[in-house]
N, C-alpha and C positions, 0 to 999 in steps of 0.2 A: 491600582497597580498598573502600569503603564508597560505595554509589551514592547521591547527596544527592537526596531526593526529599521530597515534603510527608508530614505524619504520618499515621497512621492516623486514621479516624474516631474520636473520643472515645468511641462508645458502642460501639465492639467490644470484645466480652470477650476474645476470643481471636485470636492472628495466622492467618490462613490464607490458602488461596491467593485465595480471593474479595478479600478484603481488600487482599492485596498485588497483586492486578489493578486494583482501583481506584487505589492510591498511584502505579504506575507509570503508567497511564493518564493521569493527571493531572500528570505530572511534566514539566519543561522536558526532561529528559535524552532521554526516549523521544521525544519531538518532535525534537529535534536530531539523535539519531541515525539517525530514518527519514530527515529531509531529508539528510544527510551518505550515506546510503549509497544513496538514490534518485540522488542526484548522483554517487556514484562508479560506480551503473550504467551511466549515460551515457559512461564512460570506456570499458567493457567491451562494451557493446551499442551499434550504430550504429541500425539499423532496427527490431530486435524489444525496443523500451524495455519494461520489464518494467510497465508502469503498472496493469494488472489485480492484479498481485500486492502492488503496494505500494498500491495502492486498497483491497483486500480486507482486509489490516491495518491500513491507518489508518482506515477506517471500521468497523471493530472495536474501535480502541483509542483513537482521538484523538476531540475535542469536533468537530463538524459544520465549524465554520469552519478550524481546524488540519486537519483531512483534506483539504478542498478545497485550502488553501494548499500543503498537502504534494505534491499531485499536480501542482497546477499550478507549482510550483517546480522539480520535478522535470522537468516538460515544458520549462519556459523554460530551465533549463540544456543540456538535450538540444538545442533550437533554439540558444542562443550556440555550443556546442561543433561542433554540425553546419556553422553557417555563418561560424564563424572558422578552424576548425581541418581540418573536412572538407571543406570548399570545397563545399558545397550551393549548387547554382545559384540566383541571384537571379533566379527568375521565379515567376509567378501560380502556376504548379502547385505549386510546391516549398512556397511560403507557405501554399497552401490544403489541401495535404496535413498540412501542421503543424498546422492548426487541427482538421482532422478527425481526426487521432491524440489531441490534446488533449480534444476533446468526446466522444470514446471511453473514456479514461482517467475523465472527470468522470461519465460516464454509468455506468460501472461501479462507481465510489466511492458515488456518490449511490444506487445501488440498498441498498448494505449500510447507509448512513445512514438509508434510510428504513424499511427491512425488520426493523432488529434492534437491539437495545438494546446500548449499549455494552459495559456490563459483564453478564459472563454468570455466571448462579448456580451453574455448576459447570464442571469442565473439559469434559467430554463436551460440553455445550450450546456451549461456546465453539469446540471444534473443530469441530462439525457446522456453526455459524453460517460460519465461514471458509471450509471447503469449498464451502458452498453460495454464498456470496458470490462466491469464486475462479470457480465453473463458469458462474453466471449472468452475472456480472460479464464473464466470457469471451466470451460470447453476446453480451450487449450491446455489448461494444467491438467485436467482429467484425460485428455488424450495422451499425454504424456505420462501419467500414472497406468493408465492401460497397456501403453507400449512397454513401461517398466515391468508390468506384471507379466507379459508374454515372453519378455525375454529372461526375468528372474523368476518366474513363477510367483503363485500367491494372489492369484485374481480371485479368490474365494471371497475378499471383503468388497468386490467390485459389485456392488447391488445397490437398487433403488434408495433403500433407508441409509444407507451409509453415503451414499452419493448426496442425498437431500441433506443430511447433518451434516456434511462439509460444506455446501452452500450454503445453508441457513448460517453456518458460524461466519464464514466469510461475509455473507451479507451483513449480518449484526455488525460486524467490525467496520465495514465500508459506510455502514449508516452513522456508526458513532464517530468515525473520524471525519465522515463530511461536515457533520455537526459541529466538531472539533475547530475544523478549518474556518467554518462561517462564525464561528465566536471570536477566533482570533481577528478576521475580518471586521467584523462589528466593534471589538475592543479597539482597533485600530483606527477606524472611522471616530470612535465616540472619543477618544483621547486625541486625535491630530487637530492643530488648530484649523479653524475652516478659513478657506482661502478665499479672498475677494475676486468678484465677479468683473 
């Protein structure tokens, strides 16, 4: 099965991981895959939505507008599922907490967008950037949740076991999405014709 993505830059002398990364990052299928998996994550998780994990990958692999769109749509699907299938209460507090969660996810994503180039020069730089975006994005996300708790009330769940569980879930999603991204890159390299030197 071949993944249909755009062609490599014409000035590339040979196929390598960097060129594969550029091709996959610019492909529609990678964008759609992130959206689909993000929507699926809403079925699995109710409160601990892995927006930080998706934000780390989206900010490192997608253009700015698509990264913001990805996080916003994942959040929107979460809200639709919550209010239709999970009977979220229709009150101010629930709507306000939804906005706080969205702002936290966007803040985590924007950090990655502002601090790092989308394409990495090598695999090590790529992994370091994703780990840093995940950790600092998580801190920014939790700062927003804490601020929401101060304003709206509800800091009772803001404790080490809950914080660790949320980080753990986001880290697992980040690892899985990173592996998937690199599988897409490997697939592209495997099925692309070798260029001549």
